[in-house]
DRENPA-3360 file (N, C-alpha, C; in nm, 2 decimals, always signed):
BEGIN
1 = XXXXXXXX = +7.62/+13.62/+11.52/+7.68/+13.74/+11.58/+7.83/+13.73/+11.59 ~ +7.88/+13.61/+11.62/+8.03/+13.59/+11.63/+8.09/+13.62/+11.50 ~ +8.03/+13.57/+11.39/+8.09/+13.59/+11.25/+8.10/+13.74/+11.22 ~ +7.99/+13.81/+11.25/+7.99/+13.96/+11.23/+8.09/+14.03/+11.31 ~ +8.10/+13.98/+11.44/+8.20/+14.05/+11.53/+8.34/+14.02/+11.48 ~ +8.37/+13.90/+11.43/+8.51/+13.87/+11.38/+8.54/+13.95/+11.25 ~ +8.43/+13.97/+11.17/+8.45/+14.04/+11.04/+8.48/+14.19/+11.07 ~ +8.42/+14.25/+11.17/+8.44/+14.39/+11.21/+8.58/+14.40/+11.27;
9 = XXXXXXXX = +8.63/+14.30/+11.34/+8.77/+14.31/+11.40/+8.87/+14.31/+11.28 ~ +8.85/+14.23/+11.19/+8.94/+14.22/+11.07/+8.94/+14.35/+11.00 ~ +8.83/+14.41/+10.97/+8.82/+14.53/+10.90/+8.89/+14.64/+10.98 ~ +8.88/+14.64/+11.11/+8.94/+14.75/+11.19/+9.09/+14.74/+11.18 ~ +9.14/+14.61/+11.19/+9.29/+14.60/+11.17/+9.34/+14.64/+11.03 ~ +9.26/+14.62/+10.93/+9.30/+14.66/+10.79/+9.30/+14.81/+10.78 ~ +9.20/+14.88/+10.84/+9.19/+15.02/+10.84/+9.31/+15.08/+10.92 ~ +9.34/+15.02/+11.03/+9.45/+15.07/+11.11/+9.59/+15.06/+11.04;
17 = XXXXXXXX = +9.60/+14.94/+10.97/+9.72/+14.93/+10.89/+9.73/+15.02/+10.78 ~ +9.62/+15.06/+10.71/+9.63/+15.16/+10.60/+9.66/+15.29/+10.66 ~ +9.63/+15.32/+10.78/+9.66/+15.45/+10.84/+9.81/+15.46/+10.88 ~ +9.88/+15.35/+10.89/+10.02/+15.35/+10.93/+10.11/+15.28/+10.83 ~ +10.12/+15.33/+10.70/+10.19/+15.26/+10.60/+10.34/+15.25/+10.62 ~ +10.40/+15.35/+10.69/+10.54/+15.35/+10.70/+10.59/+15.25/+10.81 ~ +10.50/+15.20/+10.90/+10.54/+15.11/+11.00/+10.50/+14.97/+10.97 ~ +10.41/+14.95/+10.88/+10.37/+14.81/+10.85/+10.41/+14.76/+10.71;
25 = XXXXXXXX = +10.45/+14.85/+10.62/+10.49/+14.81/+10.48/+10.64/+14.83/+10.47 ~ +10.70/+14.74/+10.38/+10.84/+14.75/+10.36/+10.88/+14.80/+10.23 ~ +10.98/+14.88/+10.22/+11.03/+14.93/+10.09/+11.18/+14.89/+10.09 ~ +11.23/+14.86/+9.97/+11.37/+14.82/+9.96/+11.45/+14.92/+9.87 ~ +11.58/+14.94/+9.91/+11.67/+15.02/+9.83/+11.78/+14.94/+9.78 ~ +11.81/+14.94/+9.65/+11.91/+14.85/+9.60/+12.04/+14.92/+9.57 ~ +12.15/+14.88/+9.63/+12.28/+14.95/+9.61/+12.38/+14.84/+9.58 ~ +12.49/+14.88/+9.50/+12.59/+14.79/+9.47/+12.69/+14.77/+9.58;
33 = XXXXXXXX = +12.74/+14.65/+9.60/+12.83/+14.62/+9.71/+12.97/+14.66/+9.67 ~ +13.05/+14.70/+9.78/+13.19/+14.72/+9.76/+13.26/+14.60/+9.80 ~ +13.34/+14.55/+9.71/+13.40/+14.42/+9.72/+13.53/+14.42/+9.80 ~ +13.54/+14.32/+9.89/+13.67/+14.29/+9.96/+13.72/+14.16/+9.92 ~ +13.84/+14.15/+9.87/+13.89/+14.03/+9.81/+14.04/+14.03/+9.78 ~ +14.09/+13.91/+9.77/+14.23/+13.89/+9.71/+14.22/+13.90/+9.56 ~ +14.33/+13.96/+9.50/+14.33/+13.97/+9.35/+14.47/+13.93/+9.31 ~ +14.48/+13.86/+9.20/+14.60/+13.83/+9.13/+14.60/+13.91/+9.00;
41 = XXXXXXXX = +14.71/+13.98/+8.96/+14.72/+14.06/+8.84/+14.84/+14.03/+8.76 ~ +14.83/+14.04/+8.63/+14.94/+14.02/+8.54/+14.95/+14.14/+8.45 ~ +15.07/+14.20/+8.43/+15.08/+14.32/+8.36/+15.19/+14.31/+8.25 ~ +15.18/+14.39/+8.15/+15.28/+14.40/+8.04/+15.28/+14.55/+8.01 ~ +15.40/+14.61/+8.00/+15.41/+14.75/+8.00/+15.53/+14.80/+7.92 ~ +15.53/+14.91/+7.85/+15.65/+14.97/+7.80/+15.71/+15.06/+7.91 ~ +15.85/+15.06/+7.92/+15.92/+15.12/+8.02/+16.03/+15.21/+7.96 ~ +16.05/+15.33/+8.01/+16.14/+15.42/+7.95/+16.23/+15.48/+8.06;
49 = XXXXXXXX = +16.36/+15.49/+8.04/+16.45/+15.55/+8.13/+16.47/+15.70/+8.10 ~ +16.48/+15.78/+8.20/+16.49/+15.93/+8.18/+16.63/+15.97/+8.16 ~ +16.66/+16.05/+8.05/+16.79/+16.09/+8.03/+16.83/+16.23/+8.08 ~ +16.72/+16.30/+8.13/+16.75/+16.44/+8.17/+16.77/+16.45/+8.32 ~ +16.69/+16.38/+8.40/+16.70/+16.39/+8.55/+16.78/+16.28/+8.61 ~ +16.81/+16.17/+8.54/+16.89/+16.06/+8.59/+17.04/+16.11/+8.60 ~ +17.12/+16.06/+8.69/+17.26/+16.09/+8.70/+17.33/+15.99/+8.78 ~ +17.46/+15.98/+8.76/+17.56/+15.90/+8.84/+17.65/+16.00/+8.91;
57 = XXXXXXXX = +17.66/+15.99/+9.04/+17.75/+16.08/+9.11/+17.88/+16.01/+9.15 ~ +17.99/+16.07/+9.11/+18.12/+16.01/+9.14/+18.16/+16.03/+9.28 ~ +18.27/+15.96/+9.32/+18.32/+15.98/+9.46/+18.37/+16.12/+9.48 ~ +18.40/+16.19/+9.37/+18.45/+16.34/+9.39/+18.33/+16.43/+9.39 ~ +18.21/+16.38/+9.37/+18.09/+16.47/+9.38/+18.04/+16.52/+9.24 ~ +18.10/+16.47/+9.13/+18.07/+16.51/+9.00/+17.95/+16.42/+8.94 ~ +17.87/+16.49/+8.86/+17.76/+16.41/+8.80/+17.80/+16.37/+8.66 ~ +17.76/+16.25/+8.61/+17.78/+16.21/+8.47/+17.67/+16.13/+8.43;
65 = XXXXXXXX = +17.64/+16.14/+8.30/+17.52/+16.07/+8.24/+17.56/+15.94/+8.18 ~ +17.68/+15.91/+8.14/+17.72/+15.79/+8.07/+17.70/+15.67/+8.15 ~ +17.70/+15.68/+8.28/+17.69/+15.56/+8.37/+17.55/+15.54/+8.42 ~ +17.45/+15.62/+8.38/+17.31/+15.59/+8.42/+17.25/+15.48/+8.34 ~ +17.13/+15.44/+8.38/+17.05/+15.34/+8.30/+17.03/+15.39/+8.16 ~ +16.99/+15.52/+8.15/+16.97/+15.58/+8.02/+17.10/+15.58/+7.94 ~ +17.21/+15.61/+8.00/+17.34/+15.62/+7.93/+17.39/+15.48/+7.89 ~ +17.35/+15.38/+7.96/+17.40/+15.24/+7.93/+17.31/+15.18/+7.82;
73 = XXXXXXXX = +17.18/+15.20/+7.83/+17.08/+15.12/+7.75/+16.99/+15.21/+7.67 ~ +16.96/+15.17/+7.55/+16.86/+15.24/+7.46/+16.72/+15.20/+7.51 ~ +16.63/+15.31/+7.50/+16.49/+15.29/+7.53/+16.42/+15.23/+7.40 ~ +16.30/+15.16/+7.42/+16.24/+15.13/+7.55/+16.27/+14.99/+7.59 ~ +16.22/+14.96/+7.71/+16.23/+14.82/+7.77/+16.08/+14.77/+7.77 ~ +16.07/+14.64/+7.79/+15.94/+14.58/+7.80/+15.93/+14.52/+7.94 ~ +15.83/+14.56/+8.02/+15.82/+14.52/+8.16/+15.70/+14.42/+8.17 ~ +15.73/+14.31/+8.25/+15.63/+14.21/+8.28/+15.62/+14.21/+8.43;
81 = XXXXXXXX = +15.50/+14.20/+8.48/+15.47/+14.20/+8.62/+15.37/+14.10/+8.67 ~ +15.39/+14.06/+8.80/+15.29/+13.97/+8.87/+15.26/+14.04/+9.00 ~ +15.13/+14.06/+9.02/+15.09/+14.14/+9.14/+14.99/+14.07/+9.22 ~ +15.01/+14.07/+9.35/+14.91/+14.02/+9.45/+14.85/+14.14/+9.52 ~ +14.72/+14.15/+9.53/+14.66/+14.27/+9.58/+14.55/+14.22/+9.68 ~ +14.54/+14.29/+9.79/+14.42/+14.27/+9.88/+14.34/+14.40/+9.89 ~ +14.22/+14.40/+9.84/+14.13/+14.51/+9.83/+14.03/+14.51/+9.94 ~ +14.03/+14.62/+10.02/+13.93/+14.62/+10.13/+13.80/+14.69/+10.09;
89 = XXXXXXXX = +13.70/+14.67/+10.17/+13.57/+14.74/+10.13/+13.58/+14.89/+10.13 ~ +13.67/+14.94/+10.20/+13.69/+15.09/+10.20/+13.76/+15.14/+10.07 ~ +13.80/+15.04/+9.98/+13.87/+15.07/+9.86/+14.02/+15.11/+9.88 ~ +14.07/+15.09/+10.00/+14.21/+15.09/+10.02/+14.26/+14.95/+9.98 ~ +14.39/+14.94/+9.95/+14.45/+14.81/+9.91/+14.59/+14.81/+9.95 ~ +14.64/+14.69/+9.97/+14.78/+14.66/+9.99/+14.83/+14.57/+9.88 ~ +14.95/+14.59/+9.83/+15.00/+14.52/+9.71/+15.14/+14.47/+9.74 ~ +15.17/+14.36/+9.67/+15.30/+14.31/+9.66/+15.33/+14.28/+9.51;
97 = XXXXXXXX = +15.42/+14.35/+9.45/+15.44/+14.35/+9.31/+15.58/+14.31/+9.27 ~ +15.59/+14.22/+9.18/+15.72/+14.18/+9.12/+15.73/+14.21/+8.97 ~ +15.83/+14.28/+8.93/+15.84/+14.32/+8.79/+15.98/+14.27/+8.73 ~ +15.98/+14.24/+8.60/+16.10/+14.21/+8.53/+16.10/+14.29/+8.40 ~ +16.20/+14.37/+8.37/+16.20/+14.44/+8.24/+16.32/+14.39/+8.16 ~ +16.30/+14.39/+8.02/+16.39/+14.34/+7.93/+16.42/+14.44/+7.82 ~ +16.54/+14.46/+7.78/+16.58/+14.53/+7.66/+16.64/+14.44/+7.56 ~ +16.61/+14.47/+7.43/+16.65/+14.38/+7.32/+16.78/+14.43/+7.26;
105 = XXXXXXXX = +16.90/+14.37/+7.30/+17.03/+14.40/+7.24/+17.05/+14.55/+7.24 ~ +17.03/+14.61/+7.35/+17.03/+14.76/+7.36/+17.14/+14.83/+7.44 ~ +17.25/+14.76/+7.46/+17.37/+14.82/+7.52/+17.42/+14.93/+7.43 ~ +17.43/+15.05/+7.48/+17.49/+15.16/+7.40/+17.64/+15.15/+7.39 ~ +17.70/+15.19/+7.28/+17.84/+15.22/+7.26/+17.92/+15.10/+7.31 ~ +17.88/+14.98/+7.27/+17.95/+14.86/+7.32/+18.09/+14.85/+7.27 ~ +18.11/+14.89/+7.14/+18.25/+14.89/+7.09/+18.34/+14.98/+7.17 ~ +18.30/+15.10/+7.20/+18.38/+15.19/+7.28/+18.39/+15.14/+7.43;
113 = XXXXXXXX = +18.29/+15.08/+7.48/+18.29/+15.04/+7.62/+18.38/+14.92/+7.64 ~ +18.39/+14.83/+7.54/+18.46/+14.71/+7.55/+18.55/+14.69/+7.43 ~ +18.65/+14.77/+7.40/+18.73/+14.76/+7.28/+18.81/+14.63/+7.28 ~ +18.84/+14.58/+7.39/+18.92/+14.45/+7.40/+18.83/+14.33/+7.36 ~ +18.70/+14.35/+7.35/+18.61/+14.24/+7.33/+18.55/+14.25/+7.19 ~ +18.49/+14.37/+7.15/+18.43/+14.39/+7.03/+18.52/+14.46/+6.93 ~ +18.53/+14.41/+6.81/+18.61/+14.47/+6.70/+18.53/+14.59/+6.65 ~ +18.59/+14.67/+6.56/+18.53/+14.79/+6.51/+18.40/+14.76/+6.43;
121 = XXXXXXXX = +18.39/+14.64/+6.38/+18.27/+14.60/+6.30/+18.16/+14.55/+6.39 ~ +18.19/+14.54/+6.52/+18.08/+14.50/+6.62/+18.08/+14.35/+6.64 ~ +18.18/+14.27/+6.58/+18.18/+14.13/+6.61/+18.28/+14.10/+6.72 ~ +18.27/+13.98/+6.77/+18.36/+13.93/+6.88/+18.46/+13.83/+6.82 ~ +18.59/+13.84/+6.84/+18.68/+13.75/+6.80/+18.68/+13.63/+6.89 ~ +18.63/+13.52/+6.84/+18.60/+13.40/+6.93/+18.72/+13.30/+6.91 ~ +18.70/+13.18/+6.97/+18.80/+13.07/+6.96/+18.83/+13.04/+6.82 ~ +18.96/+13.01/+6.80/+19.01/+12.97/+6.67/+18.99/+13.07/+6.56;
129 = XXXXXXXX = +18.98/+13.20/+6.60/+18.97/+13.31/+6.50/+18.83/+13.32/+6.44 ~ +18.73/+13.25/+6.48/+18.60/+13.25/+6.43/+18.53/+13.38/+6.48 ~ +18.45/+13.44/+6.39/+18.38/+13.56/+6.43/+18.26/+13.52/+6.51 ~ +18.24/+13.57/+6.63/+18.13/+13.54/+6.71/+18.03/+13.66/+6.72 ~ +17.90/+13.63/+6.74/+17.80/+13.73/+6.75/+17.74/+13.72/+6.89 ~ +17.74/+13.83/+6.96/+17.68/+13.84/+7.10/+17.58/+13.95/+7.10 ~ +17.47/+13.93/+7.16/+17.37/+14.03/+7.19/+17.39/+14.08/+7.33 ~ +17.37/+14.21/+7.36/+17.39/+14.27/+7.49/+17.26/+14.32/+7.54;
137 = XXXXXXXX = +17.19/+14.25/+7.62/+17.05/+14.29/+7.66/+17.06/+14.33/+7.81 ~ +16.98/+14.44/+7.84/+16.97/+14.47/+7.98/+16.85/+14.40/+8.04 ~ +16.87/+14.36/+8.17/+16.77/+14.29/+8.24/+16.75/+14.36/+8.38 ~ +16.63/+14.37/+8.43/+16.61/+14.43/+8.56/+16.50/+14.36/+8.63 ~ +16.51/+14.36/+8.76/+16.41/+14.30/+8.85/+16.37/+14.40/+8.96 ~ +16.25/+14.39/+9.01/+16.21/+14.47/+9.13/+16.11/+14.39/+9.21 ~ +16.11/+14.41/+9.34/+16.00/+14.36/+9.43/+15.96/+14.47/+9.52 ~ +15.83/+14.50/+9.52/+15.79/+14.62/+9.59/+15.66/+14.59/+9.67;
145 = XXXXXXXX = +15.65/+14.65/+9.79/+15.53/+14.64/+9.88/+15.47/+14.78/+9.87 ~ +15.34/+14.79/+9.86/+15.28/+14.92/+9.84/+15.13/+14.93/+9.90 ~ +15.08/+15.05/+9.89/+14.95/+15.09/+9.93/+14.88/+15.16/+9.81 ~ +14.75/+15.14/+9.80/+14.67/+15.21/+9.70/+14.53/+15.25/+9.75 ~ +14.47/+15.34/+9.67/+14.34/+15.38/+9.71/+14.26/+15.41/+9.58 ~ +14.13/+15.36/+9.58/+14.04/+15.39/+9.46/+13.95/+15.50/+9.51 ~ +13.94/+15.60/+9.42/+13.85/+15.71/+9.45/+13.73/+15.70/+9.35 ~ +13.61/+15.67/+9.40/+13.50/+15.63/+9.32/+13.45/+15.76/+9.25;
153 = XXXXXXXX = +13.42/+15.74/+9.12/+13.36/+15.85/+9.04/+13.22/+15.82/+9.00 ~ +13.18/+15.70/+9.00/+13.04/+15.66/+8.96/+12.98/+15.57/+9.07 ~ +12.88/+15.62/+9.14/+12.82/+15.54/+9.26/+12.76/+15.41/+9.21 ~ +12.73/+15.40/+9.08/+12.67/+15.27/+9.03/+12.77/+15.16/+9.04 ~ +12.90/+15.20/+9.04/+13.01/+15.10/+9.05/+13.11/+15.15/+9.15 ~ +13.09/+15.12/+9.27/+13.18/+15.17/+9.38/+13.31/+15.09/+9.38 ~ +13.33/+14.99/+9.30/+13.46/+14.92/+9.29/+13.55/+14.98/+9.19 ~ +13.51/+15.08/+9.12/+13.59/+15.14/+9.01/+13.61/+15.29/+9.04;
161 = XXXXXXXX = +13.72/+15.34/+8.98/+13.75/+15.48/+9.00/+13.89/+15.52/+8.97 ~ +13.93/+15.64/+9.01/+14.07/+15.69/+9.00/+14.16/+15.61/+9.10 ~ +14.27/+15.56/+9.05/+14.36/+15.49/+9.13/+14.49/+15.57/+9.16 ~ +14.52/+15.57/+9.29/+14.65/+15.63/+9.33/+14.73/+15.53/+9.41 ~ +14.86/+15.51/+9.39/+14.93/+15.41/+9.45/+15.07/+15.45/+9.48 ~ +15.13/+15.39/+9.59/+15.27/+15.42/+9.63/+15.33/+15.29/+9.67 ~ +15.45/+15.26/+9.63/+15.52/+15.14/+9.67/+15.67/+15.16/+9.67 ~ +15.74/+15.07/+9.74/+15.88/+15.08/+9.76/+15.94/+14.94/+9.78;
169 = XXXXXXXX = +16.07/+14.92/+9.75/+16.13/+14.79/+9.77/+16.27/+14.79/+9.72 ~ +16.30/+14.67/+9.66/+16.44/+14.65/+9.61/+16.44/+14.62/+9.46 ~ +16.56/+14.66/+9.40/+16.57/+14.64/+9.25/+16.71/+14.60/+9.22 ~ +16.73/+14.54/+9.11/+16.86/+14.50/+9.05/+16.85/+14.50/+8.90 ~ +16.97/+14.54/+8.84/+16.97/+14.54/+8.69/+17.11/+14.50/+8.65 ~ +17.13/+14.45/+8.53/+17.26/+14.42/+8.47/+17.25/+14.40/+8.32 ~ +17.37/+14.38/+8.26/+17.37/+14.35/+8.12/+17.39/+14.19/+8.11 ~ +17.31/+14.13/+8.02/+17.32/+13.99/+7.99/+17.37/+13.97/+7.85;
177 = XXXXXXXX = +17.48/+13.89/+7.84/+17.54/+13.86/+7.71/+17.50/+13.73/+7.66 ~ +17.44/+13.73/+7.54/+17.39/+13.60/+7.48/+17.46/+13.57/+7.36 ~ +17.51/+13.45/+7.35/+17.59/+13.40/+7.24/+17.50/+13.34/+7.13 ~ +17.52/+13.40/+7.01/+17.43/+13.35/+6.90/+17.49/+13.23/+6.83 ~ +17.62/+13.21/+6.83/+17.68/+13.10/+6.76/+17.75/+13.02/+6.87 ~ +17.69/+12.91/+6.91/+17.75/+12.83/+7.03/+17.88/+12.76/+6.99 ~ +17.91/+12.75/+6.86/+18.03/+12.68/+6.83/+18.15/+12.78/+6.83 ~ +18.12/+12.91/+6.86/+18.23/+13.01/+6.86/+18.23/+13.09/+6.99;
185 = XXXXXXXX = +18.27/+13.03/+7.10/+18.26/+13.10/+7.23/+18.37/+13.20/+7.24 ~ +18.35/+13.30/+7.32/+18.45/+13.40/+7.35/+18.49/+13.40/+7.49 ~ +18.62/+13.37/+7.52/+18.66/+13.36/+7.66/+18.64/+13.48/+7.74 ~ +18.64/+13.60/+7.68/+18.63/+13.72/+7.75/+18.49/+13.75/+7.80 ~ +18.39/+13.68/+7.74/+18.25/+13.69/+7.78/+18.20/+13.55/+7.83 ~ +18.29/+13.47/+7.88/+18.25/+13.34/+7.93/+18.28/+13.33/+8.08 ~ +18.19/+13.26/+8.15/+18.21/+13.24/+8.30/+18.21/+13.37/+8.38 ~ +18.31/+13.38/+8.47/+18.31/+13.50/+8.56/+18.37/+13.62/+8.48;
193 = XXXXXXXX = +18.43/+13.60/+8.37/+18.49/+13.71/+8.30/+18.38/+13.81/+8.26 ~ +18.26/+13.76/+8.22/+18.16/+13.85/+8.18/+18.11/+13.94/+8.29 ~ +18.14/+13.91/+8.42/+18.10/+13.99/+8.53/+18.18/+14.12/+8.53 ~ +18.29/+14.13/+8.46/+18.36/+14.26/+8.45/+18.29/+14.36/+8.37 ~ +18.20/+14.32/+8.28/+18.14/+14.41/+8.19/+17.98/+14.43/+8.21 ~ +17.92/+14.36/+8.30/+17.78/+14.35/+8.31/+17.71/+14.46/+8.39 ~ +17.79/+14.55/+8.45/+17.73/+14.66/+8.53/+17.62/+14.62/+8.62 ~ +17.63/+14.52/+8.69/+17.53/+14.47/+8.79/+17.52/+14.57/+8.90;
201 = XXXXXXXX = +17.39/+14.61/+8.93/+17.37/+14.71/+9.04/+17.24/+14.67/+9.12 ~ +17.24/+14.72/+9.24/+17.12/+14.69/+9.32/+17.10/+14.81/+9.42 ~ +16.97/+14.82/+9.47/+16.94/+14.92/+9.56/+16.79/+14.94/+9.58 ~ +16.76/+15.06/+9.63/+16.62/+15.09/+9.67/+16.54/+15.15/+9.55 ~ +16.41/+15.11/+9.54/+16.33/+15.17/+9.44/+16.20/+15.22/+9.51 ~ +16.15/+15.34/+9.46/+16.03/+15.40/+9.51/+15.95/+15.43/+9.38 ~ +15.82/+15.39/+9.39/+15.73/+15.41/+9.27/+15.60/+15.48/+9.31 ~ +15.56/+15.58/+9.23/+15.43/+15.65/+9.25/+15.35/+15.62/+9.12;
209 = XXXXXXXX = +15.22/+15.61/+9.13/+15.14/+15.58/+9.02/+15.00/+15.64/+9.03 ~ +14.94/+15.68/+8.92/+14.81/+15.73/+8.91/+14.74/+15.67/+8.78 ~ +14.62/+15.63/+8.79/+14.55/+15.58/+8.67/+14.40/+15.55/+8.70 ~ +14.35/+15.46/+8.63/+14.21/+15.42/+8.64/+14.19/+15.27/+8.67 ~ +14.11/+15.24/+8.77/+14.09/+15.10/+8.81/+13.94/+15.07/+8.77 ~ +13.93/+14.95/+8.70/+13.79/+14.91/+8.66/+13.77/+14.77/+8.70 ~ +13.66/+14.75/+8.77/+13.61/+14.62/+8.81/+13.46/+14.61/+8.76 ~ +13.43/+14.51/+8.68/+13.29/+14.50/+8.63/+13.20/+14.45/+8.74;
217 = XXXXXXXX = +13.07/+14.50/+8.72/+12.96/+14.45/+8.81/+12.91/+14.31/+8.77 ~ +12.95/+14.27/+8.65/+12.88/+14.15/+8.60/+12.98/+14.04/+8.55 ~ +13.09/+14.07/+8.49/+13.18/+13.98/+8.43/+13.31/+13.98/+8.51 ~ +13.35/+13.86/+8.56/+13.47/+13.85/+8.64/+13.60/+13.88/+8.56 ~ +13.59/+13.85/+8.43/+13.71/+13.86/+8.34/+13.74/+14.01/+8.30 ~ +13.64/+14.09/+8.32/+13.66/+14.23/+8.28/+13.70/+14.31/+8.40 ~ +13.82/+14.29/+8.45/+13.88/+14.36/+8.56/+14.02/+14.40/+8.53 ~ +14.05/+14.53/+8.52/+14.19/+14.57/+8.48/+14.21/+14.71/+8.54;
225 = XXXXXXXX = +14.34/+14.75/+8.53/+14.37/+14.89/+8.56/+14.48/+14.94/+8.47 ~ +14.48/+15.07/+8.44/+14.59/+15.13/+8.36/+14.65/+15.24/+8.45 ~ +14.78/+15.25/+8.46/+14.84/+15.35/+8.54/+14.97/+15.40/+8.49 ~ +14.99/+15.53/+8.50/+15.12/+15.59/+8.47/+15.21/+15.59/+8.59 ~ +15.32/+15.52/+8.59/+15.41/+15.51/+8.71/+15.54/+15.58/+8.69 ~ +15.59/+15.64/+8.79/+15.73/+15.70/+8.79/+15.80/+15.63/+8.90 ~ +15.92/+15.58/+8.87/+16.01/+15.51/+8.96/+16.14/+15.58/+8.98 ~ +16.18/+15.59/+9.10/+16.31/+15.64/+9.14/+16.40/+15.53/+9.19;
233 = XXXXXXXX = +16.52/+15.51/+9.14/+16.61/+15.40/+9.19/+16.74/+15.46/+9.23 ~ +16.78/+15.42/+9.36/+16.91/+15.46/+9.41/+16.99/+15.33/+9.42 ~ +17.09/+15.32/+9.34/+17.16/+15.19/+9.33/+17.31/+15.22/+9.33 ~ +17.39/+15.11/+9.37/+17.53/+15.11/+9.36/+17.57/+14.98/+9.30 ~ +17.70/+14.97/+9.25/+17.75/+14.85/+9.18/+17.76/+14.74/+9.28 ~ +17.73/+14.62/+9.24/+17.75/+14.50/+9.33/+17.87/+14.41/+9.28 ~ +17.95/+14.47/+9.18/+18.07/+14.40/+9.14/+18.20/+14.47/+9.20 ~ +18.30/+14.38/+9.23/+18.42/+14.44/+9.28/+18.51/+14.50/+9.18;
241 = XXXXXXXX = +18.49/+14.47/+9.05/+18.58/+14.52/+8.94/+18.49/+14.54/+8.82 ~ +18.50/+14.65/+8.76/+18.42/+14.69/+8.64/+18.51/+14.74/+8.53 ~ +18.49/+14.70/+8.41/+18.57/+14.75/+8.29/+18.47/+14.83/+8.20 ~ +18.49/+14.96/+8.18/+18.40/+15.04/+8.09/+18.49/+15.15/+8.05 ~ +18.53/+15.15/+7.92/+18.62/+15.26/+7.87/+18.55/+15.39/+7.85 ~ +18.42/+15.39/+7.82/+18.34/+15.51/+7.80/+18.34/+15.59/+7.93 ~ +18.32/+15.52/+8.04/+18.32/+15.58/+8.18/+18.46/+15.60/+8.23 ~ +18.55/+15.53/+8.18/+18.69/+15.54/+8.23/+18.71/+15.45/+8.35;
249 = XXXXXXXX = +18.64/+15.33/+8.35/+18.65/+15.24/+8.47/+18.73/+15.12/+8.43 ~ +18.83/+15.09/+8.52/+18.90/+14.96/+8.52/+18.93/+14.93/+8.66 ~ +18.83/+14.91/+8.74/+18.84/+14.89/+8.88/+18.70/+14.90/+8.94 ~ +18.69/+14.93/+9.07/+18.56/+14.94/+9.14/+18.48/+15.05/+9.08 ~ +18.35/+15.03/+9.07/+18.25/+15.14/+9.03/+18.20/+15.20/+9.16 ~ +18.25/+15.31/+9.20/+18.21/+15.38/+9.32/+18.11/+15.48/+9.30 ~ +18.05/+15.49/+9.18/+17.94/+15.59/+9.16/+17.82/+15.55/+9.24 ~ +17.74/+15.65/+9.27/+17.61/+15.64/+9.33/+17.51/+15.68/+9.22;
257 = XXXXXXXX = +17.42/+15.58/+9.18/+17.34/+15.60/+9.06/+17.20/+15.64/+9.10 ~ +17.14/+15.74/+9.04/+17.00/+15.77/+9.05/+16.94/+15.76/+8.92 ~ +16.84/+15.67/+8.90/+16.78/+15.65/+8.77/+16.63/+15.67/+8.79 ~ +16.57/+15.74/+8.69/+16.43/+15.77/+8.69/+16.37/+15.70/+8.57 ~ +16.26/+15.63/+8.59/+16.20/+15.56/+8.48/+16.05/+15.58/+8.48 ~ +15.99/+15.57/+8.36/+15.85/+15.59/+8.34/+15.79/+15.47/+8.28 ~ +15.67/+15.42/+8.33/+15.61/+15.30/+8.29/+15.46/+15.33/+8.27 ~ +15.41/+15.28/+8.16/+15.26/+15.28/+8.13/+15.21/+15.14/+8.16;
265 = XXXXXXXX = +15.16/+15.12/+8.28/+15.13/+14.98/+8.32/+14.99/+14.94/+8.29 ~ +14.97/+14.83/+8.22/+14.84/+14.77/+8.19/+14.83/+14.64/+8.26 ~ +14.74/+14.63/+8.35/+14.73/+14.51/+8.44/+14.59/+14.45/+8.43 ~ +14.59/+14.32/+8.40/+14.47/+14.24/+8.39/+14.45/+14.16/+8.53 ~ +14.34/+14.18/+8.59/+14.32/+14.13/+8.73/+14.22/+14.01/+8.74 ~ +14.24/+13.92/+8.83/+14.15/+13.81/+8.85/+14.12/+13.81/+9.00 ~ +14.00/+13.86/+9.04/+13.96/+13.85/+9.18/+13.94/+13.71/+9.23 ~ +13.99/+13.67/+9.34/+13.97/+13.54/+9.40/+13.84/+13.53/+9.48;
273 = XXXXXXXX = +13.73/+13.58/+9.41/+13.60/+13.58/+9.47/+13.50/+13.60/+9.36 ~ +13.37/+13.57/+9.38/+13.27/+13.58/+9.27/+13.25/+13.73/+9.24 ~ +13.16/+13.75/+9.14/+13.13/+13.89/+9.10/+13.06/+13.96/+9.21 ~ +13.06/+14.09/+9.20/+13.00/+14.18/+9.30/+12.85/+14.15/+9.31 ~ +12.80/+14.17/+9.43/+12.65/+14.14/+9.45/+12.58/+14.27/+9.50 ~ +12.46/+14.26/+9.51/+12.38/+14.38/+9.56/+12.34/+14.36/+9.70 ~ +12.34/+14.47/+9.78/+12.29/+14.47/+9.92/+12.15/+14.53/+9.91 ~ +12.06/+14.47/+10.00/+11.93/+14.52/+10.01/+11.91/+14.58/+10.15;
281 = XXX = +11.86/+14.70/+10.15/+11.83/+14.78/+10.27/+11.68/+14.79/+10.28 ~ +11.62/+14.76/+10.40/+11.47/+14.77/+10.42/+11.45/+14.89/+10.52 ~ +11.34/+14.96/+10.49/+11.31/+15.07/+10.58/+11.16/+15.10/+10.57;
% end
């Protein structure tokens, strides 16, 4: 009798459980996790200075184009960047970005700007009458702190989507003179004398960008973003004395410079955390 009684009790519990499936059985919903992590990124990008909206304003309030970044240097430049990013689970991020851009022997009108240095043939009269060759490259640096946001377009990958970013900080640029023949130095472009011609400037930079941010669900190496960035730079000369015959300068450069640049930034990212995982929800 006891065995029969126990068997009936077990059967009753089974029937009761079958009548309440939502309270006694578990179902799972699989969703992709939104990653929170530190990220290191490296970028290489073409950079262009704008010749239409950029201007240099003189002390008298006049605008002139010859003293802008576009007026000084030929496009394009090549931009290299190192980026540290902290991405939150909300897909907001904070960034610290350092960029350096390089132009290849791209100083415009160097013979007219420095007639006392360059001959009409473009050579430099060096020591002992030897013809010297100098390249005139522009160099620029910037360090910016910023904020960004990823707007998800595919719920299967909530770590990817449309990227919007805004950053600001400090920038500096100048002309760098490189001697091709070291046996033929030019005193006018040696030591502190070259500072008279290098147009070194510094000031504030503001950058806006929009693009697409992609982080793979499976492979850590497939993480990158592409963005079109517009930068505004408000700079002044950091030299006490500037010589530039195109601009008519033989003294302090008192112009206030506004330069607009465009950058197509391609950044490869390395999250300092493993690949994204899946969250399991039970109900």
